[in-house]
N, C-alpha and C positions, 0 to 999 in steps of 0.2 A: 622269674618276669611278670607270674600270675603275681604272683606275692604283693609285688609291688604296685599293682596292677587295682587289688585290693584294698591295701591299704591307700592311695590315689585317693580310694574311692570313700575308705571313711573316715575319712579325713573332710571331706566337702561339708556336713554337719557342722563341725563347730567351726570350719570356718562360713558358714551364713549365720551364724548361730551369730559372731564376734561381730561381721558385719552390717550386723542390723542393731548390736549393741551399739556400736561406734556412733551412727547412727541416728540412735534416741528412736528408735518406731518399732511401732508392733507389730503383733502377724497381725491383726487390722486391719493395721494400713498399707501392712507389704502386699497383703492380699484384694487391696482395695489398686491397690497399682500394676499388679502382674497377672489377674484374673485367676488367679493359684487358690484355691480352698486355705483357708486356713490351716486344721486339719490335717492339709497335704503337709502345709510348710514345715508345719510344728513337727510331722516325722521327718523329715527330709534333714531339720536339722537337727533330732535325736536318733538321727544313724537307721530311722526304722522303715526307710524308703529310699529304694534306688534310686540315684538324681538320675536325671535322664537329659539330654538337648534339648527333649522340648520343654522342660520343666525351667535349667538351667539357663538360657537364652534370657526370657524376662529377667531372670533375677537377674543378669547380669547387664542386662538394660533399665532396669529399677537402681541396680548399686553403683551404673556408670565404671564399672570395668572391664575391661577385659576376660574372654572365657574360661583364658586358660589362671586366670587369679583364682577363680573359684576353685578349679581341678587341680592346683597347684604344677601344673607342668614343667616336665626337669629343664633344670638348665642345661640353652646348648653348651654353656662357655663362648659362646662366638657373642662380645656386648657387640657390632655391628648388626643397623639396622637395612632389614632389606624387603625397600617399599616396592609393591607389584603396581608398577605402571598400569595408568586406563590413561586408554588415549580416546579424546572424546572432538572430531572435526576440526582433526590432526594437531590436537594441543596434545600432548601428554603432561599427565596430573600424577606427581609424586607424591601418596600420600607420608607423612610429618607425621600421626597422631595415631595413636591404635583405641583409643577410649570409646565406645559409642555414646554423641549424643554431645552435646555443649558445641564448645566451637574445635573444630576441625583447622588443621594444616596442613597445607598442601602444597610444595612447588609444583611451576607450572616451567615446560618449554611451549613457547608457542613458536614456529616455525614463520617464513615469509609468508605474510596474506594482504597483501597492499589493497589489492579489490575488495576486499573486505567478501570474499566468496559469492554465496549467495543466502548468505545467513543474516538471518535478522531479529536486531533487540531481543531479549525474551526477563520476563518473569518469572519470580516465583516469593514462597517466602523465606525470609531469612533479613543476615545482613555479613556485609564481606567488606574483608581490607585487607590492601592491594598492597604491595613494597613490591618495586622496580629494583632486580639485580644486575640486567647488563643489558643491552640493548633498547629500543622503542615502543614502547606498546601504544597504544590509538585505544580510548574510553573511548564508545559515545555512549552516553547518559542522559537519558530524559533530551532535551531538547541541545543540551550539550555535547560537543567533540571536543574529546580533549589526549594532547600528547605527551605521555608521560615520559619519564626521561630517569635511569637507573639514579637512587636515591629517591627520589619521588616513592609518595602515599597517595592512595585515593582512597576515601574508606567511605560506603552507599548503602541505603537501604535497597534489595534488590528486588523490590517492590518496583524500584522505577525501572521502566523498561533502558536494559543495558546489553552490551555486545564486547568485548574487548579484543584486540586482534592485536597483529604486529606487522605492522608500513613495509619495512623491510630496511635494506638490503639482509639483513641477518641474521640470527635466530637471536630473541628476545630470552629472558628469561622472569621470573617472579617468585615472590611470596606469601601465598593468598591463606587468611584466615575466612574462614566459614561461620557466623553463627547462627543461632535459632535466632526467629524476628524477634527485633525489643532487644538482643545480646549481644551488645556495645564492649566495643575495645575500650579502657579508660588509659585514656594517655598524659603522663606526666609533665609532658616535657615543655616551655613556653613556646610561643610559637615566633616567627624569624619576621620585624618589619617587614611591609611590602615595598617590591618591589619597584621603584620608582617611574625603571628604565621605560617599563612596559606600555 
């Protein structure tokens, strides 16, 4: 086991150098991104500095890769993803992406909340894309009060006050993509003609 750990740590330096070369950035540019000195980065890549969590975390963020990719964590043999659910205001978020930064994907499970509870619309930096899988979702977005049904999509700037809730009667499920401010999805489908019966 100790030999495996030593081999895994020895492989970190070449893996870091390969990632930097693939992205065509210099040690100086990487130092600016991570706050790690050029000399420390150079010693990490050459294997003369032992990789620590404090050094690997900012590098994983800079390269936008999962930490286990830097240390080449052993494959478990089980290809299934086991997301750890996060519950906020009774809504269950199942993360579908594991890489830090950029677009993040979640499956959300909304319990019925016809009263909207005591929550008020919130704002934050970013952009959201919401696709309803089942049930109904009420989207309060600025001055708009919209009811979304299965197959419908909403895309909005999260700096606009917003609140998503399930008016019931059953559970609702949706897929959500969150991106940094200004990072929008690129939809290549043509919109359908407006419904004249509304």
